[in-house]
C-alpha positions as CSV (number, residue, x, y, z in Angstrom):
1,M,9.6,-1.4,60.2
2,S,12.7,-3.3,59.4
3,L,14.0,-3.8,55.8
4,L,13.9,-7.6,56.3
5,S,10.2,-7.6,57.2
6,D,9.4,-6.1,53.8
7,I,10.8,-9.0,52.0
8,S,8.5,-11.9,51.2
9,S,10.2,-13.0,47.9
10,P,13.3,-12.2,45.8
11,A,11.2,-9.7,43.8
12,D,11.0,-7.5,46.9
13,L,14.7,-7.6,47.2
14,K,15.2,-6.5,43.6
15,K,13.2,-3.4,44.3
16,M,15.4,-2.2,47.1
17,S,18.0,0.5,46.6
18,A,21.7,-0.5,46.5
19,E,22.3,1.9,49.4
20,S,20.0,0.1,51.7
21,L,21.6,-3.4,51.2
22,P,24.3,-3.1,53.8
23,E,21.6,-2.3,56.4
24,L,19.6,-5.3,55.2
25,A,22.7,-7.5,55.5
26,Q,23.1,-6.4,59.1
27,E,19.4,-7.2,59.9
28,I,19.7,-10.6,58.3
29,R,22.8,-11.4,60.4
30,Q,21.0,-10.3,63.5
31,E,18.0,-12.5,62.7
32,I,20.3,-15.5,62.2
33,I,22.0,-14.8,65.5
34,D,18.7,-14.4,67.3
35,V,17.3,-17.7,66.0
36,T,20.4,-19.8,66.2
37,S,21.2,-18.6,69.8
38,K,17.9,-20.1,70.8
39,N,17.7,-23.1,68.5
40,G,21.3,-23.9,67.6
41,G,22.4,-24.3,64.0
42,H,25.1,-23.7,61.5
43,V,26.0,-20.2,62.7
44,S,29.4,-19.3,61.2
45,P,28.8,-20.6,57.6
46,N,25.6,-18.6,57.3
47,L,27.0,-15.4,58.8
48,G,29.7,-15.5,56.2
49,I,27.5,-15.8,53.1
50,V,24.9,-13.1,53.7
51,E,26.2,-10.6,51.1
52,L,26.7,-13.3,48.5
53,S,23.1,-14.6,49.0
54,I,21.7,-11.1,48.6
55,A,23.7,-10.5,45.4
56,L,22.7,-13.9,44.0
57,H,19.0,-13.2,44.4
58,R,19.3,-9.7,43.0
59,V,21.1,-10.9,39.9
60,F,19.3,-14.2,39.3
61,D,15.6,-15.2,39.2
62,T,14.7,-18.2,41.3
63,P,13.0,-20.5,41.0
64,K,13.6,-20.4,37.3
65,D,17.3,-19.9,37.8
66,K,18.8,-22.7,40.0
67,I,21.1,-21.9,42.9
68,L,22.6,-24.9,44.6
69,F,24.5,-24.7,47.9
70,D,27.4,-26.9,48.9
71,V,27.0,-27.7,51.7
72,S,23.4,-26.5,51.9
73,H,23.8,-25.5,55.6
74,Q,24.8,-22.2,54.0
75,C,21.2,-21.5,53.1
76,Y,19.7,-19.4,56.0
77,T,19.9,-16.1,54.2
78,H,18.6,-17.8,51.0
79,K,15.6,-19.0,53.0
80,L,14.9,-15.6,54.5
81,L,14.9,-14.1,51.0
82,T,12.6,-16.7,49.5
83,G,9.4,-16.6,51.5
84,R,10.4,-18.1,54.7
85,N,11.0,-14.9,56.6
86,N,8.3,-15.7,59.2
87,D,7.6,-17.9,62.1
88,S,8.8,-20.9,60.1
89,F,12.3,-19.4,60.3
90,K,12.0,-18.6,63.9
91,N,11.3,-22.3,64.4
92,L,14.3,-23.3,62.3
93,R,15.4,-26.9,63.0
94,Q,12.5,-27.4,65.5
95,T,9.4,-29.6,65.3
96,G,7.0,-27.9,62.9
97,G,9.7,-25.4,61.7
98,I,11.8,-25.4,58.5
99,S,14.9,-27.5,57.8
100,G,18.4,-26.2,58.4
101,F,19.3,-27.4,54.9
102,C,17.9,-26.8,51.4
103,N,14.9,-29.1,50.9
104,I,13.1,-29.5,47.5
105,F,9.9,-30.4,49.3
106,E,10.0,-27.2,51.4
107,S,10.3,-24.6,48.7
108,E,10.4,-24.3,44.9
109,H,13.4,-22.0,45.4
110,D,15.5,-24.9,46.9
111,A,16.9,-26.3,43.7
112,F,18.6,-29.3,45.3
113,G,18.8,-30.8,48.8
114,A,22.0,-31.8,50.4
115,G,23.4,-32.3,53.9
116,H,27.1,-33.0,53.1
117,A,29.9,-31.6,51.0
118,G,30.6,-32.4,47.3
119,T,27.2,-32.6,45.7
120,A,26.5,-29.2,44.3
121,A,28.9,-29.2,41.3
122,S,27.7,-32.7,40.1
123,A,24.1,-31.9,40.6
124,A,24.4,-28.5,39.0
125,L,26.1,-30.1,36.0
126,G,23.3,-32.6,35.8
127,L,20.8,-29.7,35.8
128,A,22.8,-27.9,33.1
129,A,23.0,-30.9,30.9
130,A,19.3,-31.5,31.1
131,R,18.6,-27.8,30.4
132,D,20.8,-27.9,27.3
133,R,19.1,-31.1,26.0
134,L,15.7,-29.5,26.5
135,G,16.7,-26.2,24.9
136,D,15.9,-24.1,28.1
137,D,17.8,-21.0,29.1
138,E,17.9,-20.8,32.9
139,N,21.1,-20.1,34.8
140,I,22.6,-22.8,36.9
141,V,24.8,-21.6,39.9
142,A,26.7,-23.9,42.2
143,V,27.8,-22.2,45.4
144,L,30.7,-24.2,46.8
145,G,32.1,-23.8,50.3
146,D,35.9,-24.2,49.8
147,A,35.5,-27.5,51.8
148,A,34.0,-28.9,48.6
149,L,37.4,-28.8,47.1
150,T,38.7,-31.4,49.6
151,N,36.0,-33.7,48.4
152,G,36.7,-36.0,45.4
153,V,33.2,-35.8,44.1
154,T,33.6,-32.1,43.2
155,F,36.6,-32.9,41.1
156,E,34.8,-35.7,39.3
157,A,32.3,-33.0,38.3
158,F,35.0,-30.5,37.4
159,N,36.5,-33.1,35.1
160,N,33.3,-33.2,33.1
161,I,32.1,-29.6,33.0
162,A,33.8,-28.4,29.9
163,S,32.8,-31.5,27.9
164,T,29.2,-31.4,29.1
165,T,28.0,-27.8,29.0
166,K,28.9,-24.3,27.8
167,K,27.0,-22.4,30.5
168,M,27.4,-23.0,34.2
169,I,28.5,-20.8,37.0
170,V,30.5,-22.0,40.0
171,V,30.9,-19.6,43.0
172,L,33.8,-20.6,45.3
173,N,33.0,-19.2,48.7
174,D,36.5,-19.3,50.2
175,N,36.7,-18.6,54.0
176,E,39.8,-20.8,54.6
177,M,37.6,-23.2,56.6
178,S,35.5,-26.2,56.1
179,I,34.4,-27.2,59.6
180,A,37.9,-27.0,61.1
181,K,40.8,-25.3,59.4
182,N,41.2,-26.5,55.8
183,V,44.0,-28.9,55.3
184,G,46.0,-30.2,52.3
185,A,47.3,-29.0,49.0
186,I,44.0,-27.3,47.8
187,A,43.9,-25.1,50.9
188,Q,47.5,-24.2,50.4
189,Y,46.9,-23.4,46.7
190,L,43.9,-21.1,47.5
191,N,45.9,-19.4,50.2
192,E,48.7,-18.6,47.7
193,V,46.1,-17.2,45.3
194,I,44.6,-15.1,48.0
195,T,47.8,-13.8,49.5
196,N,49.9,-13.2,46.3
197,P,49.9,-9.4,46.0
198,V,51.5,-9.2,42.6
199,C,49.0,-11.6,41.0
200,N,46.0,-9.9,42.6
201,R,47.1,-6.4,41.7
202,L,47.9,-7.2,38.1
203,Y,44.7,-9.2,37.6
204,S,42.5,-6.5,39.3
205,D,44.2,-3.6,37.5
206,M,44.0,-5.4,34.1
207,N,40.3,-6.0,34.5
208,S,39.5,-2.6,35.8
209,F,41.4,-1.0,32.8
210,L,39.7,-3.2,30.2
211,K,36.2,-2.7,31.5
212,K,36.6,1.1,30.8
213,L,37.2,0.4,27.1
214,P,34.3,0.3,24.6
215,L,35.0,-3.4,23.8
216,G,36.4,-4.2,27.2
217,E,34.5,-7.4,28.0
218,T,35.3,-8.7,24.5
219,V,39.0,-8.0,25.1
220,I,38.8,-9.8,28.4
221,K,37.3,-12.8,26.7
222,M,40.0,-12.7,24.0
223,T,42.8,-12.6,26.7
224,E,41.6,-15.4,29.0
225,N,44.4,-17.7,28.0
226,T,47.0,-14.9,28.4
227,A,45.6,-14.1,31.8
228,R,45.7,-17.7,32.8
229,D,49.3,-18.0,31.8
230,A,50.3,-14.7,33.4
231,K,48.8,-15.8,36.7
232,G,50.8,-19.0,36.4
233,W,54.0,-17.0,36.5
234,F,53.3,-15.8,40.0
235,V,51.3,-18.6,41.6
236,P,51.0,-22.3,41.0
237,S,49.0,-23.2,37.9
238,P,45.4,-21.8,38.1
239,F,44.0,-25.3,37.7
240,F,40.4,-24.3,37.5
241,E,41.1,-22.9,34.0
242,Y,42.7,-26.2,33.0
243,F,39.3,-27.8,33.8
244,G,37.9,-25.6,31.1
245,M,36.4,-23.0,33.4
246,M,37.1,-19.3,33.1
247,Y,38.5,-18.2,36.5
248,L,37.7,-14.8,38.0
249,G,38.9,-13.5,41.3
250,P,39.5,-13.6,44.1
251,I,37.2,-10.7,45.1
252,D,35.7,-9.4,48.3
253,G,32.7,-11.6,49.1
254,H,31.2,-9.0,51.5
255,D,31.0,-6.2,48.9
256,I,27.5,-6.5,47.4
257,A,27.9,-4.0,44.6
258,L,31.2,-5.8,43.5
259,L,29.5,-9.2,43.7
260,E,26.6,-8.0,41.6
261,R,28.9,-6.7,38.9
262,Y,30.9,-10.0,38.7
263,L,27.7,-12.1,38.9
264,N,26.2,-10.2,36.0
265,Y,29.3,-10.8,34.0
266,C,29.1,-14.5,34.9
267,K,25.5,-14.5,33.8
268,R,26.4,-13.3,30.3
269,A,29.4,-15.7,29.9
270,T,29.2,-18.3,27.1
271,R,31.5,-20.8,28.8
272,P,31.7,-22.4,32.3
273,I,33.0,-19.9,34.8
274,L,34.3,-20.0,38.3
275,L,34.1,-16.9,40.5
276,H,36.4,-17.0,43.6
277,I,35.2,-14.9,46.5
278,I,36.8,-14.4,49.9
279,T,34.5,-14.2,53.0
280,K,34.9,-14.3,56.7
281,K,33.3,-17.2,58.5
282,G,31.2,-16.0,61.4
283,K,31.2,-12.3,60.3
284,G,29.1,-10.2,62.6
285,L,29.4,-12.3,65.7
286,D,32.7,-11.9,67.5
287,V,32.5,-15.2,69.4
288,A,31.9,-17.1,66.1
289,V,34.8,-15.4,64.4
290,R,37.1,-16.4,67.3
291,N,35.7,-19.9,67.5
292,P,34.8,-20.9,63.9
293,E,34.9,-24.6,64.5
294,K,32.6,-24.5,67.6
295,F,30.2,-22.2,65.8
296,H,30.2,-24.2,62.6
297,G,27.3,-26.2,64.1
298,A,26.4,-24.8,67.5
299,S,24.0,-25.7,70.2
300,P,22.0,-22.8,71.7
301,Y,24.5,-20.3,73.0
302,N,25.0,-17.0,74.8
303,V,25.7,-14.4,72.0
304,V,28.1,-12.4,74.2
305,T,30.2,-15.1,75.8
306,G,29.7,-17.9,73.3
307,E,28.9,-20.3,76.2
308,T,26.7,-23.2,75.3
309,L,23.4,-23.0,77.2
310,N,22.1,-25.8,79.5
311,N,25.4,-27.6,79.1
312,D,25.9,-30.2,81.9
313,K,29.6,-30.8,81.8
314,S,29.4,-33.4,84.5
315,I,28.3,-36.0,81.9
316,P,30.5,-36.3,78.9
317,N,29.2,-36.7,75.3
318,Y,29.7,-40.1,73.8
319,Q,32.1,-38.7,71.2
320,D,34.2,-37.0,74.0
321,A,34.2,-40.3,76.0
322,M,35.5,-42.1,72.9
323,G,38.1,-39.4,72.2
324,Q,39.4,-39.4,75.8
325,A,39.6,-43.2,75.8
326,L,41.5,-43.2,72.5
327,V,44.1,-40.8,74.0
328,R,44.6,-43.1,77.0
329,F,45.2,-46.1,74.8
330,A,47.3,-44.2,72.2
331,K,49.7,-42.9,74.9
332,D,50.8,-46.5,75.5
333,D,50.9,-47.6,71.9
334,K,52.4,-45.3,69.3
335,K,50.9,-47.4,66.5
336,I,47.4,-46.3,67.4
337,V,46.4,-43.3,65.3
338,G,43.2,-41.2,65.0
339,I,41.8,-40.2,61.6
340,T,39.0,-37.7,60.9
341,A,37.4,-36.3,57.8
342,A,37.5,-32.6,58.9
343,M,35.5,-33.3,62.1
344,A,37.9,-33.5,64.9
345,S,35.7,-31.7,67.4
346,G,32.4,-33.3,66.4
347,T,33.9,-36.8,66.6
348,G,36.0,-36.4,69.8
349,L,39.3,-36.6,68.0
350,S,40.2,-33.1,69.1
351,F,41.7,-34.7,72.2
352,I,44.2,-36.8,70.3
353,K,44.9,-33.8,68.0
354,K,45.8,-31.7,71.0
355,E,47.7,-34.2,73.1
356,L,49.3,-36.5,70.5
357,P,49.3,-34.5,67.3
358,E,51.9,-36.9,65.7
359,Q,49.2,-39.7,66.0
360,F,46.4,-37.6,64.4
361,F,45.4,-37.2,60.8
362,D,42.8,-34.8,59.4
363,V,42.2,-35.7,55.7
364,G,39.5,-33.0,55.0
365,I,36.0,-33.8,54.0
366,A,36.9,-37.0,52.2
367,E,35.4,-40.1,54.0
368,E,36.4,-42.4,51.1
369,H,40.0,-41.4,51.3
370,A,39.9,-41.6,55.1
371,A,38.8,-45.2,54.9
372,V,41.4,-46.3,52.3
373,F,44.1,-44.2,54.0
374,A,43.4,-46.1,57.2
375,A,43.6,-49.4,55.4
376,G,47.0,-48.4,54.1
377,M,48.3,-47.6,57.5
378,A,46.8,-50.8,58.9
379,R,48.6,-52.8,56.2
380,K,51.9,-51.4,57.5
381,G,51.2,-52.5,61.1
382,F,49.4,-49.4,62.5
383,T,46.0,-49.5,64.3
384,P,43.9,-46.8,62.9
385,V,40.8,-45.5,64.6
386,T,38.7,-43.7,62.0
387,A,35.9,-41.5,63.4
388,I,33.1,-40.8,60.9
389,Y,29.4,-39.8,61.5
390,S,27.2,-42.7,60.9
391,T,25.3,-41.0,58.1
392,F,28.6,-40.1,56.3
393,M,29.9,-43.6,56.6
394,Q,27.7,-44.3,53.6
395,R,30.2,-42.4,51.5
396,A,33.0,-44.7,52.6
397,Y,31.0,-47.9,52.2
398,D,32.7,-49.2,49.1
399,C,36.1,-48.6,50.7
400,A,35.1,-50.4,53.9
401,M,33.9,-53.3,51.8
402,H,36.8,-53.7,49.4
403,D,39.7,-52.2,51.1
404,V,39.2,-52.9,54.8
405,C,36.9,-55.9,55.3
406,L,38.0,-57.9,52.2
407,Q,41.6,-57.7,53.4
408,K,40.6,-58.2,57.0
409,L,42.6,-55.2,58.1
410,P,42.5,-54.0,61.7
411,V,40.7,-50.6,61.2
412,T,38.2,-49.4,63.8
413,F,35.4,-47.2,62.6
414,C,33.8,-45.1,65.3
415,L,30.3,-44.1,64.0
416,D,29.2,-41.1,66.0
417,R,25.5,-39.9,65.7
418,A,24.2,-43.4,65.2
419,G,20.5,-42.9,65.7
420,L,18.9,-39.4,65.7
421,S,20.6,-36.1,65.0
422,P,17.3,-34.4,65.8
423,N,17.7,-30.8,64.7
424,D,19.6,-31.7,61.5
425,G,17.0,-34.2,60.2
426,A,17.0,-36.8,57.5
427,T,20.4,-36.1,56.0
428,H,22.1,-36.5,59.4
429,H,20.1,-39.3,61.2
430,G,22.3,-42.3,61.5
431,L,19.6,-44.9,61.0
432,F,20.9,-47.1,58.2
433,D,24.5,-48.2,59.1
434,I,23.6,-51.6,60.6
435,S,21.7,-52.6,57.4
436,F,24.6,-51.8,55.1
437,L,27.4,-53.1,57.4
438,R,25.8,-56.5,58.3
439,P,26.5,-58.1,55.0
440,L,30.3,-57.4,55.1
441,P,32.3,-60.6,55.8
442,N,34.9,-60.2,58.5
443,A,33.2,-57.1,59.9
444,V,32.4,-56.8,63.7
445,V,29.5,-54.5,64.4
446,M,28.7,-53.4,67.9
447,Q,27.0,-50.8,70.1
448,P,27.6,-50.0,73.7
449,K,24.8,-49.4,76.3
450,D,26.8,-46.6,78.0
451,E,30.1,-44.6,77.8
452,D,32.0,-47.1,79.9
453,E,31.1,-50.0,77.6
454,L,32.1,-47.7,74.7
455,S,35.6,-47.6,76.2
456,D,35.6,-51.4,76.6
457,M,34.5,-51.8,73.0
458,L,37.2,-49.5,71.7
459,W,39.8,-51.4,73.6
460,T,38.4,-54.7,72.5
461,S,38.4,-53.6,68.9
462,I,42.0,-52.4,69.0
463,Q,43.1,-55.7,70.6
464,S,41.1,-57.9,68.3
465,K,42.8,-56.7,65.1
466,L,39.6,-57.1,63.2
467,P,37.7,-54.7,61.0
468,S,35.3,-53.2,63.5
469,F,32.4,-50.7,63.6
470,I,31.3,-49.2,66.9
471,R,28.1,-47.1,66.6
472,Y,26.9,-44.8,69.3
473,P,24.4,-41.9,69.6
474,R,24.9,-38.2,69.5
475,G,24.9,-36.2,72.8
476,K,25.3,-37.0,76.5
477,G,26.2,-40.4,77.8
478,E,24.4,-42.2,80.6
479,G,26.6,-40.7,83.4
480,V,28.3,-44.0,84.0
481,K,31.8,-43.8,85.5
482,I,34.5,-45.0,83.1
483,K,36.8,-47.6,84.5
484,D,40.5,-46.8,84.8
485,T,41.3,-50.2,83.1
486,P,39.0,-51.2,80.2
487,A,37.5,-54.7,80.1
488,L,38.4,-56.9,77.2
489,L,35.0,-58.1,75.9
490,E,34.4,-61.5,74.3
491,V,33.6,-60.7,70.7
492,G,30.1,-61.7,69.8
493,K,28.8,-62.2,73.4
494,A,25.7,-60.5,74.8
495,E,25.0,-59.6,78.4
496,I,22.0,-60.8,80.4
497,L,20.8,-57.9,82.6
498,Q,17.6,-59.4,83.8
499,E,16.1,-62.9,83.7
500,S,12.5,-63.4,82.6
501,D,9.7,-65.5,84.0
502,G,9.3,-67.3,80.7
503,E,7.0,-64.9,78.9
504,I,9.0,-62.2,77.2
505,C,12.7,-61.4,76.7
506,I,13.8,-58.1,75.3
507,W,17.0,-57.9,73.3
508,A,18.0,-54.3,73.2
509,L,20.9,-52.7,71.4
510,G,23.0,-49.8,72.6
511,N,21.1,-46.7,73.9
512,M,17.8,-48.7,73.8
513,V,19.0,-50.9,76.7
514,K,18.0,-48.1,79.1
515,E,14.5,-48.0,77.5
516,A,14.2,-51.8,77.8
517,L,15.0,-51.7,81.5
518,S,12.5,-48.9,82.0
519,V,9.8,-50.9,80.2
520,A,10.6,-54.1,82.1
521,K,10.4,-52.2,85.4
522,A,7.1,-50.6,84.5
523,I,5.5,-53.8,83.4
524,E,6.6,-55.6,86.6
525,Q,5.1,-52.9,88.7
526,E,1.8,-52.9,86.7
527,C,1.4,-56.6,86.0
528,G,3.8,-58.5,88.3
529,K,5.5,-60.0,85.3
530,K,9.2,-60.4,85.1
531,I,10.5,-59.3,81.6
532,G,13.9,-60.5,80.6
533,V,16.4,-57.9,79.3
534,V,19.6,-58.7,77.3
535,N,22.2,-56.1,76.3
536,A,22.9,-57.4,72.8
537,R,26.2,-55.6,72.4
538,Y,27.0,-57.2,69.1
539,V,25.0,-57.1,65.9
540,K,27.7,-59.1,64.1
541,P,28.7,-61.6,65.2
542,L,25.4,-62.2,66.9
543,D,25.3,-64.2,70.1
544,T,23.3,-67.0,68.6
545,E,23.9,-69.4,71.5
546,L,22.3,-67.1,74.0
547,L,19.5,-66.1,71.6
548,L,18.5,-69.7,70.9
549,K,18.4,-70.4,74.6
550,C,16.1,-67.4,75.1
551,A,13.9,-68.5,72.2
552,D,13.5,-71.9,73.9
553,S,12.7,-70.5,77.4
554,N,10.4,-67.6,76.3
555,K,7.2,-67.3,74.4
556,T,8.2,-64.0,72.8
557,I,11.5,-62.3,71.8
558,I,11.3,-58.5,71.3
559,T,14.2,-56.5,69.8
560,I,14.6,-52.8,70.2
561,E,17.1,-50.7,68.2
562,D,17.7,-47.1,67.3
563,H,17.8,-48.0,63.6
564,V,15.5,-48.7,60.8
565,V,13.7,-52.1,61.1
566,S,14.7,-53.0,57.5
567,G,17.9,-55.0,57.6
568,G,18.8,-54.0,61.1
569,F,19.5,-55.8,64.4
570,G,16.0,-57.3,64.6
571,S,16.5,-58.6,61.1
572,A,19.6,-60.4,62.2
573,V,17.7,-62.0,65.1
574,A,14.8,-63.0,62.8
575,E,17.3,-64.7,60.4
576,C,18.8,-66.7,63.2
577,L,15.4,-67.8,64.6
578,I,14.1,-68.8,61.2
579,A,17.3,-70.7,60.3
580,N,17.0,-72.7,63.6
581,Q,13.3,-73.2,63.2
582,K,12.3,-71.5,66.4
583,K,8.6,-71.0,66.9
584,C,8.5,-68.2,69.4
585,N,6.9,-64.9,68.7
586,L,9.2,-62.1,67.4
587,D,8.5,-58.4,67.4
588,I,11.0,-56.0,65.9
589,I,10.9,-52.4,67.3
590,G,12.8,-49.7,65.5
591,W,12.3,-46.9,63.0
592,P,10.0,-47.4,60.0
593,D,11.0,-47.5,56.4
594,K,10.9,-43.7,56.0
595,Y,13.3,-40.7,56.1
596,I,12.7,-39.3,59.5
597,P,12.2,-35.5,59.6
598,H,14.0,-33.0,61.9
599,G,12.6,-32.1,65.2
600,T,13.2,-30.3,68.5
601,D,14.7,-33.2,70.3
602,V,15.0,-37.0,70.4
603,K,12.1,-37.4,72.8
604,T,9.7,-35.5,70.5
605,I,10.6,-37.4,67.4
606,R,10.5,-40.8,69.1
607,S,7.0,-40.0,70.3
608,Q,5.9,-39.2,66.8
609,F,6.9,-42.7,65.7
610,G,5.8,-44.8,68.6
611,L,9.2,-45.2,70.2
612,N,9.0,-43.5,73.6
613,T,9.1,-45.6,76.7
614,D,5.3,-45.7,77.3
615,Q,4.6,-46.6,73.7
616,I,7.1,-49.4,73.7
617,K,5.7,-50.6,77.0
618,D,2.2,-50.8,75.6
619,R,3.5,-52.8,72.6
620,V,5.3,-55.3,74.8
621,K,2.3,-55.8,77.1
622,K,0.3,-57.1,74.1
623,Y,2.3,-60.3,74.3
624,L,1.5,-61.1,77.9
């Protein structure tokens, strides 16, 4: 029997001897590797936080005590220790399995759900403030990946901690990485704290000495300000303490006994406290240690070589097709720059980072700053291409509205993962961008049917000098050869792919064009009816001229989009038809007004919601 198999709750963990914990940590790492090598997942972050998770659950008592993870993709060990060490974990991120993130609907031990950086400190402070008002006594612990410190939301929380509560614990899990290598002043500051031998030796020796005294912890408390000032002589100002938090560390985040001692001290503290720990991202898996960015969020992989399984390299991913096109254009125009919020690899900007580093900017996990920074560069005559996952564009929405579109600045936003991000689930599905971008004056919103049209749209956006948003799905393209010279598209013009016989015309957007053509072909074979198909290309401006002609020549218009129905592409079509008093039938096919769960793959999830090819075909046939 393994040690891990004996754990069904944190209570079982507390009964284990301290000597057995390193072996347990190794078993947990092996379980994470076994499951993620088959299912994919956030490998490196979870391998780095095993000992901390064990120590947290030995010191604190969940679900009464609240542990919040930032980003909550660090939660795999937490899940294994809180009743999910069973088949549900083996089906992690698959249909019927548990989520890869904390989920308040999944377990009472998950104090707060999150799928992006910067939420834990604010949410923890909210929980602490509510606890204080209610007179409760639970501990509130926010576990921050150091990437949280490149996110402005975290510092908004830090600014309010001391004035809001006297009891809250922040654990800074510092592995020098967010998704890619951390950038900016915060990363440099943490590196100086970690590497300064004088500071660390004095601080460590002082605490070790004081703890041996009868009133040692009291003396430590009395000398907090002195310690802060002393550290300031050797390293830049320890600014965490200027936020009103006592600072401890840095300490070894892989030493369970040491972690428990410090966490118990934090537990007894009567003021907000920040414990700085140092961990190794990917610890226990050599290929993850060597390739931390690739294994931050990995597809199924070979544990020895690190090679991605079932990876057909003959067909590029959409994000890589975009990144390669951007490099081609940027080589001829030095004013074209690529901007990412810590996701160069995931967005395809790793190509411009490698080939044209002087035309590349990584601003850390700070989408709001990325958008306004791009606007500033555009104001000075540059042409920024800012690549952000569709679901994370929500964070930059205010900036896109007021700083880009209002001023009609030529910023192109490339929204990767528009549509489903199947294994990641609700926090990562890009199903809402059309509905919040459509109302923005001056904005151009478009989606290509394949990777060649993506290249055309990127080129068109750069040349148009308009605020533009190009959305496209995660994963492989359609296998279409990309032209050497991109086409300059006419903004706001759709493409007729197949004429109808006067019954039905389907207006499809982006990756749903392929589905529309398959549906039309199947119906023609079954019924002999010719279904029209239009590649819409543009959501805004909509090709109203062609749409109205289709409405006059067909009994039914059907729209298909990889987006929620509410406020999406179909809504734009409906508004146009109503405004022009067209009497044709209209059916809008898309995702329902729900948060869509995670699942094994796109096909499986679509089938659950009536969006596979056969289901769409049956819906279309009702109008014949």
